[in-house]
N, C-alpha and C positions, 0 to 999 in steps of 0.2 A: 605145888607150885599154880602161881597167883598167874589171870591171863589180863595184861592191862592192854587197852582198847585206846586211843589216840584217834579224835574225828574235830577234824575240818571240815568247809566245805567244799573242797575234789580234790581231798586227798592229790597236792604234787602243791603246799609250800611247810604249811606248820605242822599237821601232824606227822605227814613221813620227816619230820624234823626232830618231830619229839621219839615219833617210832627206831632211831636211827642214833640219838645221842641215848640214849637209855637203854638203844641195844648195843652198841658201843659201850659204852661208860657199866650196865648192868648184865650184861650176857649173861651173867653163869650162876648171879644170883636166886635169889624166888620168885623170879616175874617168866614169863614168858611176855615179849613184846610186842603190839601188829596196828595198825593206823586205818582206815577209814575215813568217809566225806560221800553227798548227794550228788556231785553232780556223774563224776567217769570211772570212766574203768580202765583201766588198762595202759591207760598214760603214766610217763616221766615225772618221777614229782622238775619243776623249774630250773631248767640250764642255773640263773641265778643264785635258788636257791643251794644249788648243790658240789656250786664252786665256795657259797659259803659257809659253809658246811665243812669243805676240808679244808679251809680257813683251821679247822679244830679240830681236825683228822677223823674225821667223821665221817663215811663216808657213806652217801647215799643213791648212788649212780646205779645200785640191780633196781628198785622200789621201781614196783608201778601200784596205781591206784587203782584201787578198788569201791565198788559201790555199797555202803552200809548196810544191809537188810534189819529184822527184829530174827531173823536166823544166825546174821551172825555179830549182831550185837549181845542175842542170850550165848555164847560162847565166854563173854570176855565177864570174867569177877570184877572189873570198875573196869568204866567207861570214861578218861577223860575229851571232853570239848576243849578247840580253843573261843568258843563264845558261848553267851545265855543264848542266843539263836539255838546253837546246834543243839542243847538239850531240851529245847521246847519241841522242834521237832523230834528227835525223835522220844517226848512223850504223849504227844501226837500218835504216835507209831506203836507207842507198846507202854503201858503200863511200867512191864516188866523189866524195861528197858532206863527209864525212866530213875527206878527207887537203885540204880548198879553207875547213872551217869551223876556229872561237875563236872563245870567245869575247873579245867586247869589250874586257873589264879587261888580261885576259892578252896581247891586240894592242899596246897599249900600253907595256905593260909590256915587250918583249922588245924593241918597237918603240924604249924613249929612249933618245933621245943619239943614235939609228944612222940616217942613213935608205937606203934600196935601193926598187926594185923590186917591186912585186907580185907580178913573177913568182915571184925574190931571196924573198921572203917569204914565200911559200906554200910554194920547198921546203924550206922547217927546218923544214913543218907536218909530214912524214913520218918514220915510226917510233914515236910515241906512240901509245897506245890509251888508247880510248874509258872503262877502266877507272879510266886516268886523273882525271878526271872527276865524281865520287860524292860529291862535297863543294859549299859552296857559294861554293866561296872567290874563283873569278870573277862575281861574279853584281850583275849589279846592280841592287837592289830594286824593285818594280814596285810602280807607284805608286794603278793602279786601287781602282776606290770609295775611296781615304785621302785625306785631309787636303791645300787649299792644299800647306801646308809641302812632304807627298812628294815632289807631283808641284813642286815648287819644286829640293829634291834630288834628285830622280831630273836632273827635266834641268839643269843644273849639272851633274851628275857626269857627263849623253851626252855635254853639250857636249865637256866637256875630253876627254874620253874619244876622240871622231871625234876634235877638235883632235890630239891628239897621233899617233897612227894618222895619217890622211890625212895633216898634214905630213912624216911620216918614211914615206911613201908617195911623196909630191910630184916625186921624181925622177924 
């Protein structure tokens, strides 16, 4: 069973959404899902994110944020970030984290139409440079303190990306 870790800035919006969606839809599959961020320990997901996820029958009400450390990152087989900046921060933390990290949106594109194991996918991540991620190409927009429409859009995007990645890694 592989361990997939979703990472965003504070672990109160995007990464808990990805974790809850993945766990709800694929929890009994081949993966264990978790999430973390860089800012807070023990905070709930935002009320608007909990409400927005509830509209698609996903429950994140028990979520509590946690801070990513090198140790928690190394427990994961694959780390999927919501922004390129998160990948860069993890690369600074540890080369061992960088080689298992990729933005969620990039992972979905790379896996499009492919089926492989988490290990096979991760092997393909070697040889990259953190400088490749200096722009916002692969970023999932952060809805924090924005409109309901932004939360809905973020959940739709995260839902689609999670489905693409987890289905492709379900082999």
